[in-house]
N, C-alpha and C positions, 0 to 999 in steps of 0.2 A: 591398113589399120595398125596402130602401134601396139606391139605385144607387151602388156604390162605384167605378164606372168613371169616372175623371176625365179620360180621354184626349180626350173630346169637349168638355170645358169649355175656355173660353178660359183662357189662361195666368194672368191675374190671379186668376180664380176658383180655379184649381188651387192657386196659392200660398196663398190664404187658407185653403183646406181643410187643407192640410198644416200650416199654422200652428196651426189649431184642434186638429188631432190631436196635434201636438207638445205644446201646452199641456195637453191632456187626459192624455197619457202622463206628463208631468211632474207634474201634479197627483196622478195615481194613485200615482206613485212617492213623492211627499211623504207622502201618506196611508199608504202601505205602511210607510215608515220610521217614521212616528209610531206606527202600530199595532205594528210590531216593537219599537220602543223601549218602548212601554207594556207589551207582552207580556213583554219581557226584565225590565223593572223589577218587574212583578208576580210573575214567576216567581222572581226572585232573592229576593224578600221572602216567598215562599210557604212553607208547611209542606212542600210537595212537594220544593222545592229543599233545605231543611234535612234532610229524611229521606234524600234521595239522597246528599247530602254525607256524612251520618253513615254510610250504608252503604258508600260508596266509601272513606272513611277507615278504616272497619272492615275492609274487604277488604285495604287496604294495611298496616294495623297488626296484622291478625289479632286483632281485639278488638271488643268491643261499645262503640260510641262514642256519647256524648250531648253535644250542643252546646247552650249556653245563651245567649240574648239575641244573636241574629245581626242585624247591621245592614249593609246594602249601599248604598254611594253611589258612583256612577261606577264606577271600576275598583278600588275598595277595599272590603274586607270587614272588619268588626270583629266579634269574638266575645268575650263576657265570660269564658266558661269552657268548657273541653273536659274531659270525664271519660271515660276509657277503662279497661275491664276486659279484661285479656288472656285470649285463648283458650288452648287446650292447645298450640298451635304458636306462640304469641307468645313474644317474648323478655323480657316483663315481666309483672308481676302487675297493677299499676295505674299509670296515667299521668294526671296532672292538670296542665293548662296554663291560665293565666289571662292576661287582657289581651292578646288576640291581634289582630294587624292584618296583613292580607295584601293585597299589590298584585297584581291579576290583569289579565292581558292576553288578551282574547278577542274574537272577532268573533261575529256571529250564527251563522254556519256552525259555528264551533268550539264554541259553546255547544250547538247542536243535536246535534253529534257527541260532546258531553261530552269534549272534548279541548282544554281551555284551558291556558294557561301561567300559572303562579304565579311572578311575578318575585321576590318576597321576602316572607318571613313573619317578623314580629317578635313576641316574647312577653315579658311582664314577669316571669313566674314559671313554673317547671316543676318538678314533683316526680315522679320516676320510681322506683317501688318494685319491686325484683326479688324480694322475699321473699313477697309475698302469693300466695295460691292462684289458679291459673288456672281459668277457667270452661270448661265444656263448651258450645260454641256452634255453632250452625248458620250459618256465615259464608259470604258470597259468595266466589267463587273469587279466587285471587291475581290472575288476569288482569283481573278487574273493577276491582281496586284500581289496577292499572297504567294503566287507561284514564282514571283520575281527572284526569290532567293532569301536566305536568312542573313540578317545583319547582326554582328556580334556587338559592335560598339561604334558610337559616333562622337567625335570630339570637335568642338567649335571654339576657336580662339577668341572670337569676339562676336557676341550675339546681341542684336537689338530686337525688342518686342514692343510693338505699338498697340495700345488698346484705347478705347474712347476716354479721353481726358488725361491720359498718362502713358507710361511705358517704362521699360528697362533698357539701358544702353550699356554696351561694352561688358557684357556678362560672359565669363568663361563657363562654357556649358559642356556637360557630358551626358550622353543619352545611351541607355542600355535597353534596347528593344526586347520585348517579350511578346508572346502571342496575345494579340488584342489590346496591348497597352505598351506605353513607353515610360520607363523610369528616368527622370531627368534630375540632375544635380547641377548646381551652379555656384560660383564664387565671384567676388569682385563686381564691378559695375555699379551703376547708380539707378535707383528707382525713383520715379516722380509721379505725382498725380495731382491735378488741379493746382491750387495755390499752396499746397503743402510743401514744406521744405524737402529737398532731395535727401535720400537716405542711401548709404552704402550697403550693398548686399554682402554680408559676412559669409553666409551660406544659405542655400535653399534646396529643398527636396520636394519634387512634385511627381504626380503620376497622371499621364494623359492617356485616355482610352478613346475609342470611337464614340462613346456616349457621354463622357464626363471629364472634368478637370478636377483633380484632388490635390490640394496643398497639404503636404505632410508636415513639414516644418520650415520655418524661415527665421533667420536672425538678421536684424538690420541695425546699423549704427546711425543714430538719428540725433543731431544737435547735442553732441556730447554724451549721450546715453545710448541705451540699447532697447530695441523692441523685438520681442519674441512672439512668434505666431505658431500655433499647433492646431491642425484641423482634426476634428473627431466627428465623423458623420457630416451633418450639415452645420456644425458649429466650429468656429475658430476661436480658440483660447488665446487671449492677449495678455502679455506681461510687459509693462513699461518700467524702465529703471533709469533714474537720474537724467531724464530728458529735459533740456532747456525749453521752457514753455514759450519763450518770446516769439519765435518764428511761426508759431501756430496761431497767434492772435491776429485780429484785424490790425491794419496799419495804425489806426488811432490809438490802439492799446499797447503797442510794442514798447513805447517809452514809459508806460505807466505800470505794467505788471511784470515782475521778474520772479524767477524761482525754478526749481527742478521738480518734475512730475514723476511720481511713482504711482503705479496703478495696476489693477488686475480686472479683467473683464472677459466678455465673450461677444463675438459677432455671429449672429444667427442669420442664415440665409433662408428667408421664407418665400416659398414659391406661390405666387398668386396668378393662376392662369398661365400665361406664357412669360410673365414677368417674375424676376427674382428681386425681392426687396430685402436689403440688409437692415438688421436691427441690432443696436449696440447697447449692452448693459454692463455695468461694472462700478467699481469704487476707485476713487483716486485721492491722493493727497499731494500737496505742493509744499516742499521744504525750502527754507531760506527765501521765503516769499516776501516781496516788497511791493507795495502799491503806492504810487505817488502821482502828482500832477493830475488828479482826477477831480473834475468840477464838483462832484457830489461831496468828496472829502474836503475840498477847499471850503465849500459852503458850511459843512459841519464844523470845521475848524474855526470859522468866523462866528458861527452861531453859538457854539458851545465854549468858545474861548479856550480851546485846546489846540495849540499849534502843532502838536505831534500828529494830528489827524492828516496834515498835508502829506506826510510821508510815514506810512505805517508798515512796521515789520511784524508779520504774523508768526506766532509760534505754532499755530495750527490753522491749516486751510485745507478742508477736505469736503467730500460730498459723494453722492451716488449719482451715476449718469445713466440716462435712458434716452437713446436717440434712434431716430429713423429719418428717412429722407424728408428734408424740409422742417424737421422739428427736433429740438434737443431739450431735455428736461433734467435739471439738476435738483435733486431732493436731498433732504438731510444735510443741507449746506451749513458748514460751521467755519467761522473765522474768528480767532481770538488773538489779541495783541497784548501780551504781558500784563494782564490785569487792568489795562486801560479801557478796552472796549471789546465787545463781542457782537457778532452778527450771525444770525441763524435764519433758516427758512428754505424757500423754494424759488427757483428761477426757471422760467420757460422761454425759449426762443423758438418762434414759429414763423416761418417764411421771412426771416430777417428782423422780426419785431420781438423785442424783449419785454417780458412782464414778470416782475418779481414781487413776491409777498414775503417780507423779511421782518425779523424782530431785531432791533438795535438796542444793545445794552451798553451803558457807560457808567463810570464811577459816579456815585451820588454827588461828589464835590463838583462835578462838571456842570451840574444844572442848578446849583444853589445860587449862582450869580444873578439869576432872573426870577423874581417872585412869580409864582404861579406855574413855572415851567415843569416842576415835578408833579404838581397836582393835576395839570391839564394835559400834559404831553407824556412825560416819563412817569407814569402813575402806577407802574408795577415794579415791585422790588423783590429780587431773589438772587441767590448765588453771588451776593456782593455787588450786583449791578442794579441800576434802575433801567426799565425797559420801555420801549415804545414801538408800535408797528410802523414799518416804512414800506411804501410801495414805490417800485421803480418801473418806469416804462420808457419806450423809445427804441432806438436802434443802437447797436454797439458803439457807434461813434458819437451818439447824441442821446445819452441817458438822462432822464428827468426823474426827480424824486419829490415826494409830497411833504417831507419833514420841514423844509425851509418855510413854507407857507404857514404851517402851524406854529412854529416858533415865532415868526414875525407877528402873527396875530396876538400871541401872548404879550409880546413886547409892545404892540400898539395899545393893548388893553391895560397896560401897566404904566402909570404916569412916570415921567422922568424923576419927579420929586420923590416918589415912593422908592424908585430904584436907587436914588442917591441915599435915602435914609437907610437902606439895607445894604448899601455897597460895602460897608465895613465887614459884612459877613462873608463876602465873596473872597475866596483865596486866590492870590496871584492875579487879581483883577482890580485895577485902580479906577478911580472915577473918570479920569480923562480917557483911558483905554476903553472903558465901557461905553462912554458917550460916543467916541469915535467909531467904534464897531457898530453900535446901534444905529447911528446916523447913516453909515454906509449901507446897512441893510434896508432901512426905511426909505432912503433916497433911491435905492436900486429896485424897489418893489413897486410894481404898477398899482 
């Protein structure tokens, strides 16, 4: 047996033995570090580490995760591609991320405990699809995903997000994870939805949690103007400024109505059972608005002998908007054109069918050319105009009005001779012009 009692040894011999023991311990420590480093390096390059990382990412994302071409050097991990298919409780259908680089800060103890810190993750491209079908998966618990480690920051150079009917493309995104939620900011890129024109994302801030998506603020550049969105609880405040209205109109109207929209409103998300229905309310006005080549106006120009009806520049065009899925109502609608005419009332579009109850006001001189027109049609006088009710019906591309028929009836009931006797009282209307216009109306009327 080795005698470890050094008390009987002379002092010089005791010192040498302690020195030998010290070198032995130091050597063993060096060997242990080398072995530990070798183990860590081999573990991080192993299929076991890849599988564990996929499982823990899957638990975090509630998805089936596959990683391709993992490379570990020092405190950095590179991954060529990550593909994830969302499970039934995931917030997405598929997630594809390419060119991933992560900076990891961990010790041997942290690695053994599976509790390392990811300082920063950078990715070249991300495609998040919210439309694809979720899978039925046997996933690890949410808690196992939480044990994967803490992530300080995620940066994505180019992100695409796809949702039903639209999406965002080429968004520069930054994610700051917090317990139970992610704070997301983004700039650049284009957002589109349905037939609406594309908008550039100036900046956007959102919060995503396991239970909810919350839009904090967003600013979009749309058709020469800006659109600002701010969410408060279940309401999104909307502010529109100098937006060109043309591209928001049906194709048949794009050459007929021009102007810039200003408005303020709110979008309320109303939950009915499992469905969320958006309801929009607000006020709007259109500046520098011009309406032309509209059959209704062409008819009024011919009927009322006012050629300026064919192309009208409005100094006021405004209303209050109330909309929900399949139905839009414009109330308190007001359109005035430099003292020439005014239009007021309410317009409802439901399932693509338009129904409007309006009041049309014109200068008294505009109806004096035809006897009986003021008495039988434009029989209300106020605010310097004579007024008549007008009903419009049809689709946006094929609107019909009831004014023409009433004016033609008055013309039929009035003899040509009587009209000629009173023609001298009509301003800017000669006998030949009157007869030509009236003949066109009568010949075109069934």
